[in-house]
C-alpha positions, 0 to 999 in steps of 0.5 A: 352216452346212451342218450347220445347215441339215441337222439343221434338214431332219432336224428337218423345219423346212423353212421355217428350213432354207430361211431358212439356205440362202438366207442362205449360197447367195444370193450364190453362186447370183447369182454362178454365174447372172451368169457363166453367163448374161452378164446380171445382170437375167436372172440376178436373175430365175434366181436367184429361179427357182433358190430357188423349185426349191429350196424345192419340192425341199427336202423330197426333198433326201436327201443323196446329195451335198453341199447346195452341190452340189445347189444349184449343180447346180440353178443350172447346170441352171436357167441352161443351160435359160434360155440354150436359151430364149435362143438360140431367141428371139435379141435384139439388144443395143444395144451391139451394132456394127449398133445404133450408128446407133439408139445415136447418135440416142438419146443416152440409149441411149448407154452411159457409159464409166467413166473415162478410166483403164483399171482391171482389172474382174474381172468384165469380164475373166471375161466375155471368157473362153469359157463353159467357163472362166468357170465353172470359174474362178467355182466355184474361185477366186470361190467357193472349190470343191475341184477335185472339187466343181467337176468334180461340179458341171459334170458334167465329169472332174477332168482337164478341170477342171484343164485349164479352169483352166490355160487360163483363167488362160493366157487371162486373163493375154492379156487383162489384157496387151491392157489398158493400166494407167494409174497416176494420180498426184494 
């Protein structure tokens, strides 16, 4: 797919190239944004912002890096900017312990629990990881990027990527061990 996009760019067919970029990368960009921001709504907004940036910069893409690395770098930087904005304007989640009295008063705000049976939800488990681990796991396992690509996308040494993956796996095992497995017999 990246070769098709590059051919369109060389032919200066920017609209067609952007359509291919959007088709190929929309889910990947969204997953990375979700992983970094930990908020699906903000990830949707950030994904739109990322593709707006890609649209504006596509004419200037000169293939110094692979297309996916270029797009992930834009995504990462946009998410980091969003996280800085969020840090300067903190909000309080209705799920926070100090908000329980408010949630009890407003029943429509109470979160709906899933069935009582515990389930292994990858997204929930990833959300419990520190960001540096969550990012490498998302890129390496979910986006199936090579170690070198993950290192380039995150701007970290290759050894750090491998170390973070190792530590992330250990942490995921700890998280999984804390969750009871309930067999449902019917």
